[in-house]
N, C-alpha and C positions, 0 to 999 in steps of 0.2 A: 456620182461620185468615184473617183479613182481607187483603186485598191492598193492599199499600203503593202509594199515588198521589202521588208527590213531584214530578211534573211534567207541565205540562198546557197545553193552548191551545185557543183556540175561536175561530169565524169566523161571519160571517153568508152564509146561501146564497140567491143572488138567481137568476132571479127566483124568487118564492115558489110553489110550487106541488107538486103529488103527486110530480113527477119525483124528487126527492130521495129518498123513501121508497122509490120503485119501485125505484132504484138501489141502495141497499143491501140491497133483499130479491134483487133478480137475483144480487149479488156473493155474499150469503149463501149462497144455493143453489147457485153455482157452486163455491164454495169447501167447501160441506158443513159449515157452522157455524151455530151456533145464533142465533136472532133472537128478541129478545124485544121486543114490543109492548104497551104501555100507552096510556092516553088522553093524546095530545099529546106522546108519547116513544116512538122507536124506538131499539133500542141493539144492539150486539154486541162482541163480545171475540176480539179480533187480537192474536198476538204478546205476550200479557199485559198488551194494554192494553184498555182500554174506549173506543168510540165511540157519542155518543149524540146524536140528531138531536131536538132539543126545540124545541117552537112555544112561542116567549115574543113578548112585546110588540114586539121590534125584528123579529120575522120569524122564518125558521128558522135555528137556531144550532147547527152542529155543535161537540159539546164534546168532546175528546182528553183523557185523563189516562192516565198509566203510571209504572213504576216508574225509568224510563231516559229522558232528553232525547232520545236517539239512536233510540229504539223511537218515541217521541211522535211526532218528526220524519218516521220512517219513515211512520208509519201517517196522518200529514198529508198526505205524498206521494200514497201511496193513495187517500186521500180526494178530495184535489183531482182526481186521474186520473178516479175513478167518477164525480163530479162534471161534470167535462168531458165525458165520455163521452153524458152525459144533458143535453146544452147548458147546462149551469149552471156558475155560478162561485161563488167563495167569498171573501169579505173578511175575511183573518185578521187577527186584534187585535195579532199580530207575526209578521213573516218577517226572517230574516236574509237577505235577498237577495245573492246572490254566494259565499255561504258554501259550503264545501265540502259535497257530498251527504251526507244523514243518515247517519251511521255509517262515513262512509270515511276511514280513515286512509291514510297515503302510508308506504310501507315499504320497505326495503332488502334485497335478496337477498345473504345473509351468508354462504351454504352451500349447495352442490351436490355430491351423492355419489350414486353407485349404489348401492341399498339391495340389491335383488336383480336377475337378469337383465331385468326386464320393468319396474323402477320405479326412480325417482330419489326421495331425500328433500332435498326443498328446504327451507332456514332461512330466516325474512323476520324482520327487526328492525326496531323503531321506539318512538319514544318512547310512545304509547299504546296497543302492543298488551297491554299487562297485564288488559285486561278480558276476554281470552280464558283461561279456567279448565277444567280436565277436566271441571267438571259444567256447562258451558255447552252452547248448541248444538254439533251433529257438524258443521255445515259451515261455510264462508266463501265468499263471492265475489272471485276473483282478477281483476284490473284489469290488462291488460298492454297498454302502448302500443304502437302500430304502429312498427315498426322504421324508424331514420333521420330521426324525427320528433321535436319537442319534445312532450312530455306535454299533453293538455288534458284536464283532470279532469272531473266532472260536478260542477255547481254547482247550488244552491237559486236558482229563480227568484222573481220577485215574486209570481207566483200559490202559490206552495208547493210545487209541482210541481220536480222536479230536471230539470234541463236538460242531456242527454248530448251528447257531442260528436259530430259526424258525418261522412259523407264519409271524408276522407283522415285525419281525426284518431279516426276511430272505435275503440273500446276492444274487445280480445277480451275477453269477460267470461265467464270458466269456473267452476262450481261444485267445491270441492275439499271433503274430509273433514279436519279438525285431526287430524293424527297425534300432535302434541306439542306443549305449550307451556310457558312459564316466562318468568325475569326474570335478567337479569343486569346486575349494578349497576343504572344507573337506566333501563335498555331491556327492553322485553317482548320475546319472540320468539315466533314460532309456527313450527311444522314441517307440511308436506304431504307425502303421496307421489302421483308422477304416473306414471300408467301409459304407457309407450311405445308407441305405435301411429301408424298414419298412416291419413289426413292428420290432423295435430293443430296448431294455432297454437302450444300451450303446449309441445309436444315440439321443435317449429323453434326455439323462444325458447329452452329451455333448451340446445339444441346448439349454438345460435349464440351461446352466452356469456350467459347472465342474471348472474353475480355482478358484484355492484356497482351492478345496475340499481335503478330506483326501480319500484315497481308499486303499485298501490292496494288496498286490501283493507275488504270491507264484511262486516260481522258483529259477533259470531257468530250463527248464525240454523239454520234447517232441520230443528228438531226434534229430539229425543234417542231414547234406545233403548226403544221399547215396552215397556211393564212388563205382565206377564202370568204366569201360573202356568205355561204351556208357551209357548215362543218358538222359531218356527221361521224360519230365516232362510234365504233363497235369493238368490245373488248370482253375478256374473261377475267377471274380474278388476278392472273398473273400480269392483266395490262392495266388494272385497278392503278396503280401507282403514276403511270403514264397519264392517263386521262385525268386522274388530279391534277396532274401539272398543266395538262393543255387547256382544260377549260378556262382557267381565269387568264390564258394566255390567249386566247381566240380573240380575234378583231372584229369579227361578223357574228352572225348568229351560229350559235353551237348546240348540238344536242348528243346526248350519248346514251347508249344501248348497253349495259354491264349485265353479264353473267355472273352474278356475286350473291354472298349472304349478307342479308341485310344489314346483320351486325358487325362487318366489315365494311360497308361503307362510309361511316365516319363522317365527317362533315357533307359529304357527297348524301346522303341522305336526304337531307331538307332541300337539296337544290332541285327545283322545278326542271331542269333540263335533264334531266338523269332518270331512266326508266330501266328496270329489271327484267330480264328473261330467264326462262329455262334453258333455253337450247340457242347458242349464239349465232351459230351458221343460220338456222331455221328463221330466226330473228331478222338477219341479213336478208336472206332469199324474200321474205313476205314484205319486205319495208317498200312502202311505197318510192321512197326517195331514191331506192338503189335500183328500181326497175329500168329506168330511162335516164340517160345523161343530163345534167343541171349545170347550164354555162355558169361558171362563178361558184360551183360546188366543189368540194372533196369529201372523198369518202375515206375513212382510216377504219382498218380493222386489224385486230392483232390476237392472237390465240392460240390453240394447237397448231400444228405444222400443217396436217390434211386438211384443217379446215381452212385456213389463210390461203393454201394453194387454190381450194373450190370455192373461196370468196372472190379470188382474182379472175378466176376462169367466168365466174358469174357475170362480175360487173364488165370484163372485157367483152362479153357475150352481147350484153345490153346496149354495148356502145362507149363506154365510158372510155376515154383516152387513158394513156398509163402515167400521165402526168397529173390527173385528177383522182388517183386512187392511190393506197397505201396499204398493203398487205403483208403483215409480218407475222411470222412463225416465232411465237416467243416461248414454245416449249415442244416437247415431244415431235 
């Protein structure tokens, strides 16, 4: 099925040099995404959008297209950053300078409750949150302004890049899993679960009285459930919301190993596919499914940063290919 391309923009890269193509190759290699090179053109796909670097009569032109304006604008931000790192600039055909950052919505905290001993359930509501649906990406980014200051939100600069507030106005930018979403009247709402731990700016914000406050929401994004005949999920308490979302989404056989307190498992406590462990990395290293590659299987691991790195190294050493594993640092 052809991908719909209903939004787009383009710009001329200056100065004209091979540095632009080199920047795309470098980013594609770092992000492990496919790069296509043809005579006079180099392209890649990211976030469901297309980026093409075309050599035409006017110079090197970056052409962006995608199914949503926010995704195209987010890709424009990324492209402008890539080129700036290579000492290049882009003269875009159109930039809404001063507009809120691509995909940024302002929302109000309308609900905070203790879901389990270690988790709060927080509800946000806003007029344009209806774009969040159960089949959208698993995650979103929460922007929390500093206490005692009027919020300063990130906005689009003339270069096409996002200008983020700095210094005393810097925002806390945390990524959370979308736990639930819906619409009440003309207002969309989303919910997320925040794990109680210290130190945590989000926990401090919740305990300090988040109800009624305005926050920023970026997303949805962050991928979805890997589709495989056999899916092995390993996560600590910070990954519990993501695993709770993915188990019902799995199309094949799915099993989960969680390092979390029994009282925090909620509905997963009675799920026969879920087992608990005391040390997440040890559970992966000793698990038969992780010791050798399994065609049609996917191993997903999320937890502390050092454990995620160790899990990735172990799986690659055992012969798993990069496309069949996901190892994410959720904290630390």
